[in-house]
C-alpha positions in Angstrom: 9.1 -16.2 -5.8 7.9 -13.4 -3.5 5.2 -15.6 -1.9 7.6 -18.6 -1.4 10.1 -16.2 0.3 7.3 -15.0 2.7 6.1 -18.5 3.5 9.7 -19.5 4.6 10.0 -16.3 6.7 7.8 -17.4 9.6 9.7 -15.6 12.4 10.8 -12.6 10.5 8.8 -9.4 11.2 8.1 -8.0 7.8 7.2 -4.4 7.7 5.6 -2.6 4.7 4.8 1.0 4.0 1.3 1.9 3.2 0.1 4.8 1.2 -2.6 5.6 -1.4 -4.6 8.4 -3.0 -1.5 10.4 -3.8 -3.4 12.2 -6.6 -0.4 13.8 -8.3 0.9 15.6 -5.3 4.6 15.3 -6.4 6.0 17.1 -3.4 4.2 14.7 -1.0 5.2 11.6 -3.0 8.8 12.6 -2.6 8.3 13.0 1.1 6.5 9.6 1.3 9.5 8.0 -0.4 11.9 9.6 2.0 9.8 8.4 5.0 9.7 4.8 3.8 13.4 4.8 2.9 14.2 6.1 6.4 11.9 3.5 8.0 13.6 0.6 6.2 10.4 -1.1 5.2 10.6 -4.3 3.2 8.2 -3.1 0.5 5.6 -0.4 -0.1 1.9 -0.9 -1.1 0.1 1.9 -2.9 -3.7 1.5 -2.7 -4.5 3.4 -5.9 -5.4 6.8 -7.3 -1.9 7.8 -8.4 -3.7 9.4 -11.3 -0.8 10.2 -13.8 2.3 8.4 -14.9 4.5 11.3 -13.9 3.4 10.8 -10.3 4.1 7.0 -10.4 7.6 7.8 -11.8 8.5 9.7 -8.6 8.2 6.4 -6.7 11.5 5.3 -8.4 13.1 7.1 -5.3 12.0 4.1 -3.2 14.8 1.8 -2.1 12.5 -1.2 -1.9 9.8 -2.8 -4.1 6.6 -1.0 -4.9 3.4 -3.0 -5.2 -0.1 -1.7 -5.5 -3.6 -1.6 -7.0 -5.3 0.8 -9.4 -7.9 3.2 -8.2 -10.9 4.7 -9.9 -8.9 7.8 -10.8 -6.3 5.7 -12.6 -8.5 4.1 -15.2 -8.0 6.7 -17.9 -4.2 6.4 -17.6 -4.0 2.7 -16.8 -2.0 1.8 -20.0 0.5 4.6 -19.4 0.7 3.7 -15.7 1.5 0.0 -16.6 4.3 1.3 -18.9 5.9 3.0 -15.9 5.4 -0.1 -13.8 7.3 -2.1 -16.5 10.1 0.5 -16.6 10.7 0.4 -12.8 9.6 -3.1 -12.0 6.6 -1.9 -10.0 3.9 -4.6 -9.5 0.4 -3.1 -9.9 -3.0 -4.8 -10.6 -6.6 -4.5 -9.8 -6.3 -6.8 -6.7 -3.1 -7.5 -4.8 -2.8 -10.8 -2.9 0.3 -11.7 -1.0 0.6 -15.0 0.9 2.1 -14.4 4.4 3.6 -16.8 6.9 1.3 -19.0 8.9 -1.4 -19.3 6.2 -2.3 -15.6 6.4 -3.0 -13.4 3.4 -2.5 -9.7 2.7 -5.1 -8.2 0.3 -4.9 -4.7 -1.2 -7.8 -3.1 -2.9 -8.7 0.5 -3.6 -12.3 0.9 -2.7 -13.5 -0.7 0.5 -16.9 -1.3 -1.2 -15.0 -4.0 -3.1 -14.2 -6.1 0.0 -15.0 -9.8 -0.7 -16.1 -12.4 1.9 -13.2 -14.6 1.1 -10.8 -11.8 2.3 -12.0 -12.4 5.9 -10.0 -15.2 7.5 -8.5 -15.1 11.0 -5.4 -12.7 11.1 -5.5 -11.7 7.4 -4.5 -8.2 6.6 -6.6 -6.0 4.3 -5.5 -2.6 3.1 -7.5 -0.1 1.1 -7.6 3.5 0.0 -10.3 5.6 -1.6 -11.8 7.2 1.5 -8.9 9.4 2.5 -9.9 8.4 6.1 -7.9 6.6 8.7 -9.0 3.1 9.5 -7.4 0.6 11.9 -9.9 -2.1 12.9 -10.6 -5.8 13.2 -13.5 -7.0 11.2 -14.5 -10.7 11.0 -11.1 -11.7 12.3 -9.1 -9.7 9.8 -7.1 -6.5 10.3 -8.2 -3.6 8.0 -5.9 -0.6 7.5 -6.0 2.7 5.7 -3.5 5.4 6.9 -5.8 8.2 5.6 -4.9 11.4 3.9 -1.5 11.8 2.3 -2.1 14.2 -0.7 -3.2 17.3 1.3 -1.5 20.6 1.2 -1.5 21.3 4.9 1.8 20.4 6.5 1.5 17.9 9.4 -2.0 16.8 8.3 -0.8 14.0 6.0 0.1 10.5 7.0 1.3 7.2 5.8 1.3 3.8 7.6 4.0 1.4 8.6 2.4 -2.1 9.0 4.1 -4.8 11.0 3.0 -8.2 9.6 4.1 -10.2 12.7 1.8 -8.4 15.1 -0.7 -7.0 12.6 -0.2 -3.4 13.7 -0.1 -0.1 11.8 1.9 2.8 13.0 1.3 6.2 11.6 3.9 8.7 10.4 2.6 12.2 10.0 4.2 14.8 7.6 
């Protein structure tokens, strides 16, 4: 259903929130939810390393759907994280693929080492986490985004992304 809605929305500029590697920083997760709610994004993607179910539970504060992928630090708690996903209708898997208007695709993975050749088609959007480093580049015709650090303790040094699907652009919100 989600993919068919997106295919019909050719002229609508969908915006999604992008975060990852929250690593149990409950205070920052609350702030991240506040930022995305205030920015009125259509959905949020988490690129993995939530780590514990209690951290994923905080994302219930979001006013829009949460989708995401699991990271290397989620593996020990994956079953419990999936229970939280079921409870709040969060959609998490090992690879997230969303069909976008105009035959474009959005892929979300955790580790950029897991990029696949088939991800790279003109104007696709690829998001990842794992590195805790900002990334905004075009590679092989695809846009690759990672907003960078969001689980740090230093105020003003954390950031999340707001990605515009129509113009394949990521804006950063620091907190």
